[in-house]
C-alpha positions as CSV (number, residue, x, y, z in Angstrom):
1,A,207.5,-0.3,38.5
2,E,205.0,2.6,38.2
3,Y,203.9,4.4,41.3
4,F,200.6,6.3,40.8
5,G,197.6,7.5,42.7
6,T,194.0,8.5,41.9
7,I,192.7,12.1,41.4
8,G,189.4,13.5,40.3
9,L,188.6,16.2,37.8
10,G,185.2,17.9,37.2
11,T,181.8,17.9,38.7
12,P,180.7,15.2,39.2
13,V,184.2,13.7,39.6
14,Q,185.9,11.8,36.8
15,E,188.7,9.6,38.2
16,F,192.2,9.3,36.7
17,A,195.4,7.4,37.7
18,V,198.4,9.8,37.7
19,I,202.0,9.9,38.5
20,F,202.8,12.6,41.1
21,D,205.9,13.9,39.3
22,T,208.4,16.3,40.9
23,G,210.3,16.6,37.6
24,S,207.5,18.5,35.8
25,S,204.8,21.0,36.7
26,V,201.9,20.5,34.4
27,L,198.8,18.4,35.2
28,W,197.4,16.6,32.1
29,V,195.0,13.7,31.4
30,P,193.7,12.3,28.1
31,S,190.8,14.0,26.4
32,K,187.7,12.3,25.2
33,E,188.6,14.0,21.9
34,C,191.8,11.9,21.6
35,Q,191.0,9.0,19.4
36,S,194.5,7.2,19.3
37,Q,194.7,3.8,20.7
38,S,197.1,5.0,23.5
39,C,194.3,7.4,24.6
40,K,191.4,4.9,24.3
41,K,193.2,2.5,26.5
42,H,192.9,5.0,29.4
43,N,190.3,7.0,31.3
44,R,189.5,10.1,29.2
45,Y,188.3,13.5,30.4
46,E,184.9,14.6,29.1
47,S,184.4,18.3,29.5
48,T,180.8,18.2,28.5
49,K,180.0,16.1,31.6
50,S,181.4,18.6,34.0
51,S,179.4,21.6,35.3
52,T,182.6,23.3,36.5
53,Y,184.5,23.1,33.2
54,T,185.9,26.3,31.6
55,S,187.7,26.5,28.3
56,L,190.8,28.8,28.2
57,A,191.5,28.6,24.4
58,K,195.2,27.9,24.9
59,N,197.2,25.0,23.4
60,I,200.1,23.1,24.9
61,F,202.9,20.7,23.7
62,I,204.9,18.7,26.3
63,E,207.9,16.5,25.6
64,Y,209.3,14.2,28.4
65,G,212.4,12.1,28.5
66,T,210.1,9.4,27.0
67,G,206.8,10.4,25.4
68,R,205.0,13.6,24.4
69,I,201.5,15.0,24.4
70,T,199.6,17.8,22.6
71,G,196.5,19.3,24.2
72,K,194.6,22.3,25.2
73,I,194.6,24.1,28.6
74,V,191.3,24.1,30.4
75,K,190.1,24.8,33.9
76,D,188.0,22.6,36.3
77,T,187.7,21.4,39.9
78,L,190.5,19.0,41.0
79,T,190.1,16.5,43.8
80,I,193.0,14.9,45.6
81,G,191.8,12.7,48.4
82,E,189.8,15.1,50.6
83,L,191.4,18.2,49.1
84,V,189.2,20.1,46.6
85,V,191.1,22.6,44.4
86,K,188.8,25.0,42.6
87,N,189.6,26.4,39.1
88,Q,192.6,24.2,38.5
89,E,194.3,24.7,35.1
90,F,195.3,21.5,33.4
91,A,195.8,20.1,29.9
92,E,193.5,17.7,28.3
93,A,195.6,15.8,25.8
94,V,194.1,15.5,22.3
95,S,197.0,13.4,21.1
96,Q,199.8,11.5,22.8
97,S,202.7,9.3,21.7
98,S,202.2,5.5,21.6
99,Y,205.3,5.0,23.8
100,P,205.2,4.9,26.7
101,F,201.5,5.6,27.2
102,M,200.2,2.5,25.3
103,I,201.9,0.2,27.8
104,S,201.5,2.4,30.9
105,K,198.9,1.9,33.6
106,L,198.7,5.6,34.3
107,D,196.2,7.9,32.6
108,G,198.2,11.2,33.1
109,I,200.8,13.1,35.1
110,L,200.4,15.6,37.9
111,G,203.5,17.8,38.0
112,L,204.7,19.0,41.4
113,S,207.6,21.2,40.3
114,F,207.6,25.0,40.5
115,P,205.4,27.4,38.4
116,E,208.6,28.8,36.7
117,N,208.8,25.5,35.0
118,S,205.2,25.6,33.7
119,V,203.3,27.0,30.8
120,Y,200.8,28.4,33.3
121,K,201.3,29.9,36.8
122,N,198.3,28.3,38.5
123,T,200.0,25.0,39.1
124,V,198.6,22.4,41.5
125,L,201.2,23.4,44.1
126,N,200.4,27.1,43.7
127,N,196.6,26.6,44.0
128,L,197.0,24.3,47.1
129,L,198.9,27.1,48.8
130,S,196.9,30.1,47.5
131,Q,193.6,28.4,48.4
132,Q,195.0,27.6,51.9
133,L,194.3,23.9,51.6
134,L,197.6,22.8,53.3
135,T,198.3,22.7,57.0
136,E,202.0,23.1,56.2
137,P,203.6,24.2,52.9
138,I,204.9,20.7,52.3
139,F,204.2,17.4,50.6
140,S,205.9,14.1,51.5
141,I,206.4,10.9,49.6
142,Y,207.1,7.3,50.5
143,I,207.8,4.7,47.8
144,N,207.6,1.0,48.8
145,G,210.5,-0.9,47.1
146,N,208.8,-4.2,47.6
147,P,206.9,-5.0,44.4
148,N,205.0,-7.9,46.1
149,D,203.4,-5.6,48.7
150,D,199.9,-4.3,48.1
151,F,200.9,-1.0,49.7
152,G,202.8,0.8,47.0
153,G,203.5,3.9,49.0
154,E,201.8,7.2,49.8
155,I,201.9,10.9,49.2
156,I,200.7,13.4,51.8
157,F,199.9,17.0,51.0
158,G,200.4,19.3,54.0
159,G,202.2,16.9,56.3
160,S,204.2,13.7,56.7
161,N,203.9,10.3,58.3
162,A,206.3,9.9,61.2
163,K,205.3,6.2,61.4
164,L,207.3,5.5,58.3
165,F,210.7,7.2,59.1
166,Q,213.2,7.8,61.9
167,I,212.7,11.4,63.0
168,E,216.3,11.7,64.3
169,T,217.6,11.0,60.8
170,L,215.9,14.0,59.2
171,Q,218.4,15.9,57.0
172,T,217.3,19.0,55.2
173,N,218.9,20.1,51.9
174,S,218.4,23.5,50.2
175,I,217.6,23.3,46.5
176,E,219.6,25.1,43.9
177,P,218.2,28.3,42.5
178,G,216.0,27.6,39.5
179,M,212.9,25.7,38.5
180,F,213.3,22.2,39.9
181,W,213.9,20.2,43.0
182,V,217.7,20.1,42.5
183,I,220.1,19.5,45.3
184,K,223.9,19.4,45.7
185,V,225.7,16.1,45.9
186,E,229.2,16.0,47.4
187,S,230.3,12.5,46.2
188,I,229.2,9.3,44.6
189,S,231.3,6.3,45.1
190,T,231.3,2.5,45.2
191,S,232.8,0.2,47.9
192,Q,234.7,-1.5,45.0
193,Q,236.5,1.7,44.0
194,S,237.8,4.8,45.9
195,T,236.9,7.1,43.0
196,N,234.6,10.0,43.8
197,W,232.5,10.6,40.7
198,C,231.6,14.1,41.9
199,Q,235.1,15.5,42.5
200,N,234.0,18.8,40.9
201,G,230.6,18.7,42.7
202,C,227.4,17.3,41.4
203,K,223.7,18.3,41.3
204,A,220.8,15.9,41.3
205,L,217.1,16.4,40.4
206,V,214.9,14.6,43.0
207,D,212.4,13.2,40.5
208,T,209.5,10.9,41.4
209,G,208.7,10.7,37.7
210,T,211.9,8.8,36.8
211,S,212.3,5.1,37.6
212,L,216.1,4.8,37.8
213,I,219.1,6.7,38.9
214,V,220.3,8.6,35.8
215,G,223.8,10.1,35.3
216,P,226.5,11.0,32.7
217,R,227.3,8.1,30.4
218,Y,231.0,7.7,31.2
219,V,230.3,7.7,35.0
220,V,227.4,5.3,34.9
221,N,229.4,2.9,32.6
222,N,232.3,3.0,35.1
223,I,229.9,2.4,38.1
224,L,228.3,-0.6,36.2
225,K,231.8,-1.9,35.4
226,S,232.8,-1.7,39.1
227,I,229.7,-3.5,40.1
228,G,230.5,-6.3,37.5
229,A,227.3,-5.7,35.4
230,K,227.1,-6.8,31.8
231,L,226.0,-3.9,29.6
232,L,223.1,-4.2,27.1
233,Y,221.1,-1.4,25.6
234,G,222.4,1.1,28.2
235,L,221.4,-1.1,31.1
236,G,223.5,-3.2,33.4
237,F,222.5,-6.9,34.1
238,V,223.8,-8.9,37.1
239,D,223.4,-12.5,38.2
240,C,220.4,-12.7,40.5
241,N,222.2,-15.2,42.7
242,Y,224.8,-12.7,43.7
243,I,222.8,-9.5,44.6
244,N,223.7,-9.6,48.2
245,S,227.5,-9.7,47.4
246,L,227.4,-6.7,45.0
247,P,229.3,-3.6,46.0
248,S,227.4,-0.8,47.8
249,V,227.0,2.7,46.2
250,T,227.3,5.7,48.5
251,F,225.8,9.1,47.9
252,A,227.2,11.9,50.2
253,I,224.6,14.7,50.5
254,N,225.1,17.7,52.8
255,G,227.5,15.7,55.0
256,K,225.4,12.6,55.3
257,D,226.0,9.2,53.5
258,Y,223.2,7.4,51.9
259,I,224.3,3.9,51.2
260,L,222.6,1.7,48.7
261,K,223.4,-2.1,48.8
262,G,222.8,-4.4,45.9
263,E,219.3,-5.3,47.1
264,N,218.5,-1.6,47.1
265,Y,219.5,-0.7,43.6
266,V,218.7,-3.9,41.7
267,N,215.3,-4.6,40.1
268,K,214.1,-8.1,39.5
269,V,212.1,-8.6,36.4
270,T,210.4,-11.7,35.2
271,E,209.7,-12.1,31.5
272,N,208.5,-15.3,29.8
273,G,209.1,-17.2,33.0
274,Q,212.8,-16.1,33.1
275,E,214.1,-13.8,35.9
276,F,216.4,-10.9,35.1
277,C,218.2,-8.6,37.5
278,I,218.7,-5.1,36.2
279,V,220.9,-2.5,38.0
280,G,219.0,0.7,38.6
281,F,221.6,3.0,37.1
282,T,221.4,4.3,33.5
283,Y,222.5,7.2,31.4
284,V,221.2,9.7,28.8
285,N,223.6,11.1,26.3
286,N,222.6,14.7,26.6
287,I,222.8,15.0,30.4
288,P,225.2,17.7,31.5
289,D,228.5,16.6,33.2
290,G,228.0,16.3,36.9
291,F,224.2,16.2,36.7
292,W,222.2,13.3,38.0
293,I,218.5,12.4,38.4
294,F,217.5,10.6,41.6
295,G,214.5,8.5,40.5
296,D,212.5,5.9,42.3
297,I,215.5,3.6,42.8
298,F,217.1,6.2,45.1
299,L,213.8,7.5,46.6
300,R,212.5,4.1,47.7
301,N,215.3,3.9,50.2
302,V,214.4,7.2,52.0
303,Y,211.4,9.1,53.2
304,T,211.2,12.5,51.3
305,I,209.7,15.8,52.4
306,F,209.4,18.6,49.9
307,N,209.0,22.1,51.4
308,V,207.5,24.5,48.8
309,Q,207.9,27.6,50.8
310,E,211.4,27.1,52.1
311,K,212.5,25.3,48.9
312,T,214.1,22.4,50.6
313,V,214.2,18.6,50.2
314,T,214.5,16.6,53.4
315,F,215.5,12.9,53.5
316,A,215.0,10.6,56.4
317,E,215.9,6.9,56.9
318,L,213.0,4.5,56.8
319,R,211.8,2.6,59.8
320,K,212.8,-1.0,59.6
């Protein structure tokens, strides 16, 4: 699933569907100058139609886990809901890879990581703070794990929605020194095995721009094996009839256990009328030992508050 929201760029506003991505820090959308099919399939930014556009004569190249873009950095007015950010730097992509953008519903990406991770310092987060647009120096995210619900979730800048979480379960975690929203993880285990896959300590990037939970290859393969999944192309497949009997996976973070049952970490996918059940754990070969990425599979089971000033990530249990 893709979780995205609408932003506006320029005067008058040109609308774009973007992922709010805590794993990157740059805002980009396709440019009208981009003539590839993957660009033409999406809304494209037209600088000539904006009275607040400024060219900065700087180029940019970004490569993600999947996909890459080349563009130029410009400046214009950014609108997020009722928030109006003046002189926001962003990239208009003049070329982008076919995959995954050709098949994606999103137009671009709005990075919500720190400026140290950016090619420019005036990131969206920096401008929201410096222009005093936030009531509090936080943003909060709720991801709805039910694909059949019209309400996919929400992001709030400057506050949180207490109607969605249990206040008494709030647990704040300091992030590791550096550029990203990375927290410490004490243990990862399954109810099927007593093995702690973080015996030497783990770190995890809390990443709204990643769909699955990503970890080191040998650990993920062992977890998939303990679950009883069949491996194919780096993914684990299970029988859809037995999701409720699958082992649970427990993440211990700052003294608190976050337990994901089969129904929490399995995605149901229908293709050509046939239903497949995919376990939401995967690996990448170049990930450091002990490093994980907590993507949407993890985040749809908690309410998450990111504090930009105190550099913390707070999780809370969702209201039933």
